[in-house]
N, C-alpha and C positions, 0 to 999 in steps of 0.2 A: 574502583570497580573495573576501570579499563585495563589495569595490569592483570587482574584476575581473569577478565574475559580473554585477553590475549593469551595468557597461559593455557586456559582451557582450549582455545581454538587450535593451538598447535598440537594438542594431544587427541583431537577428536576426528571421527569419520565425518564425511559430508552429511550423512543422515543425522548424526548427533549435532552437527553445526546447525542444520535446519531446525531441529528441536530447540536448541538454545536460542537461535535467532527468533523463532516464533515466541518463545517464552519471554525474551527481552522486549519484543514488540508488544506482547500482551501486558508485560509489567508497565510499559509506558502508557498503554491504553487501558489497562485494567482499572477503571475508575468506577466508583460506586454509582454515580449518576452523571447525566449530561452536564449538570451545573458544575461538576468537578473537572470537566474536560479542559485541561490547560492547553492553550493554543501552541505554546512552545513544544510540548510533548507531541501534539498532533502533527506539527511540521516535521519533527524528528522522525516520527513513525511513518509519515508519508514519504520522506526522503529515503528511509531504509527500504521501503517497499519498491520505490522507483530505482534504487541502486541495484536491487535484485534483477529488475528488468535490464538495466545496463549490463549486468553480468550474464545475461541469458538464462537466469534462473526463474523463468516465468512460472513454471509449474509449482515452484515453492511458494509463490504468492498465492496461487489458487489453493494450495494445501492449507494455508493459514487463514483463508477467507471465511466469510460468514457461511452458515449452513444454507441460507437462501441463495447465495451466489453459486454454491456447489450444486444445489438442486436445479437451478435454472440454466447453468452453462457447464457442460462437461469439461473436464480438465484439458483434454486434447484440443477442444474447440477454443477454450480460453487462450491456451498457448498459441494456437494458430492465429487467432485474431490479433493478439498483441504483437506477435512476430511480424505479421503482415503490415501492421501500421508503423512499427518501429524500425525494422530492418532497413528500409530505404533511406532513413534519416542519418544513419551512421552513428558514430560515437557522440555522446553528450560532451559538449565543449564548455558550456557555462550554464549553471542552473541557479535561479533565485526564486524563493517563494514570494508570492504576491498577495495571496489571500487565504483566509481560513473562514469558512462560512458554516454556520450550524443551522439546521432546519428540522422541523417536525413534519413528517409526511403522513398524511391521512390517506388511506387507500382501502378500497373494498377488500383487497387481498391482504389479509392480516400479516402474511409473510413480508410484505413490502412496507407496511406501516411502521413508523418508528422514528427514532432520532438519528440523524445523519450529520456528519461533518465532512465537508469537502475541502481539501487543501490543494491550491493551485500553485504551479511553478511556471515561470517563463524560462524556456530552455533554448539554447542555441546548439544545433547539431552540426557535425562535420559536413554532411552532405546537404545541408540546408542553412549554410552560414549567413545567407542574406536575409533570413527571416527568423522571427521568434515564434516558437511553437509552445502552446500551453499544454502542460501535462496536469492531469487531475487525479489525485488519489482520494477515493471516497471511503468513509468508514461508517459503520452502523453500530449502534449500541445494542449488543445482544442481550437476551433475557438474563444471562448470568452476570450482567454488569460490565462486560468487557467490550471495548471498542475493537472491532475486527474489520479488516479490509473488505469492502463490498464491491470495489471496482477500480479500474484504471483506464483512463481514456486520454487520447491526444485531441487537441482542438486547434 
């Protein structure tokens, strides 16, 4: 598949790349139920999303996010918030995943209730080399059975 993906990427516009990237992420995450959520696939999907942040493609993350995320945070605000927290840190130098946690959230707001998986990474950045920063990519199981990104935060 990687040769096929590489061949396609060389012939595609950036918008087509976004659609392929979203489709690939969805294919990793497109699981029938939370019981089928393979931690390895979740780590890969989280890393793919975080690498888009590394590349400054924060808007593309929002484009592939859950409908709830899009409803609660405008694209421009999401991009602004992530840029504001990441820019001072500089380039990622080293990143290691440290945990994959699944939880069921019960909330009065039906949009927020559901199954979530959080993938955490410990990352060293160029401008913060003396400390480890935790990055977390969160995914929510959508009604269509697909895990989609619901958030990205630094801690």
